[in-house]
C-alpha positions as CSV (number, residue, x, y, z in Angstrom):
1,M,0.0,0.0,0.0
2,S,1.4,3.4,-1.0
3,T,1.7,6.3,1.5
4,T,-0.9,8.3,-0.5
5,T,-3.4,5.5,-0.3
6,A,-2.8,5.0,3.4
7,V,-3.3,8.7,4.0
8,E,-6.5,8.7,1.9
9,T,-7.8,5.7,3.8
10,E,-7.1,7.4,7.2
11,V,-8.9,10.6,6.0
12,E,-11.9,8.5,4.8
13,Q,-12.0,6.8,8.3
14,I,-12.0,10.2,10.0
15,D,-14.6,11.6,7.7
16,H,-16.8,8.6,8.4
17,V,-16.6,9.3,12.2
18,L,-16.7,13.1,12.2
19,G,-18.4,13.8,8.9
20,E,-16.8,15.5,5.9
21,E,-15.1,18.8,6.7
22,F,-14.8,20.3,3.2
23,E,-11.5,22.1,4.0
24,H,-10.2,21.7,0.4
25,K,-13.4,22.2,-1.6
26,P,-16.6,24.3,-1.4
27,V,-19.4,23.0,0.9
28,P,-22.2,21.6,-1.2
29,P,-25.6,23.2,-0.7
30,S,-26.9,19.9,0.9
31,A,-24.3,20.1,3.7
32,R,-24.7,23.8,4.5
33,R,-26.1,25.0,7.8
34,S,-28.8,27.6,8.1
35,L,-28.1,31.2,8.9
36,F,-29.8,30.7,12.3
37,S,-27.6,27.8,13.2
38,V,-24.4,29.6,12.3
39,T,-25.6,32.8,14.2
40,M,-26.3,30.7,17.3
41,V,-22.8,29.3,17.2
42,W,-21.3,32.8,16.9
43,I,-23.5,34.2,19.7
44,G,-22.4,31.4,22.0
45,F,-18.7,31.6,21.0
46,P,-17.7,34.3,23.5
47,M,-19.5,32.6,26.3
48,I,-16.4,30.6,27.4
49,I,-14.1,30.9,30.4
50,T,-11.2,32.3,28.4
51,G,-13.4,35.2,27.2
52,A,-14.5,35.9,30.8
53,M,-10.9,35.9,32.0
54,T,-9.8,38.2,29.1
55,G,-12.6,40.5,29.8
56,S,-11.9,40.7,33.5
57,V,-8.2,41.4,32.9
58,L,-9.2,44.2,30.5
59,V,-11.6,45.7,33.0
60,L,-9.0,45.5,35.7
61,G,-6.4,47.3,33.6
62,M,-8.5,49.8,31.7
63,G,-11.7,50.3,33.7
64,F,-15.1,49.1,32.6
65,Q,-16.1,51.8,30.1
66,R,-12.7,51.8,28.2
67,A,-12.6,48.0,28.3
68,L,-16.1,47.7,26.9
69,I,-15.2,50.1,24.0
70,A,-12.0,48.1,23.3
71,M,-14.0,44.8,23.2
72,I,-16.6,46.3,20.9
73,I,-13.9,47.6,18.5
74,G,-12.1,44.3,18.6
75,N,-15.3,42.4,17.9
76,L,-16.1,44.8,15.0
77,I,-12.7,44.2,13.5
78,M,-13.1,40.4,13.8
79,F,-16.6,40.7,12.3
80,A,-15.2,42.5,9.3
81,Y,-12.4,40.0,8.9
82,V,-14.6,36.9,9.1
83,G,-17.2,38.6,6.9
84,A,-14.6,39.3,4.3
85,L,-13.4,35.7,4.4
86,G,-17.0,34.5,4.0
87,A,-17.6,36.8,1.1
88,L,-14.3,35.6,-0.5
89,A,-15.3,32.0,0.0
90,R,-18.7,32.6,-1.5
91,K,-17.2,34.1,-4.6
92,R,-14.9,31.0,-5.1
93,E,-17.9,28.7,-5.6
């Protein structure tokens, strides 16, 4: 068995367990998630302990109001970045 075949077999086994990830090709319409589903993931994303710890360190160092402004600006920058990546991915279909 060649190395390429062994790697392909391993990838197929992983895809069978986890589902196909589509990291090297566009996601087909049948495998896409709804806007609601994706939005719920993004809303829940900051609700993790690392986000709480980062926020508390920012508030401790900057004060509440300045930390809140910094977090809003950071989130807007990330929103623009992720949105641009999504738009670029959509054009590559």
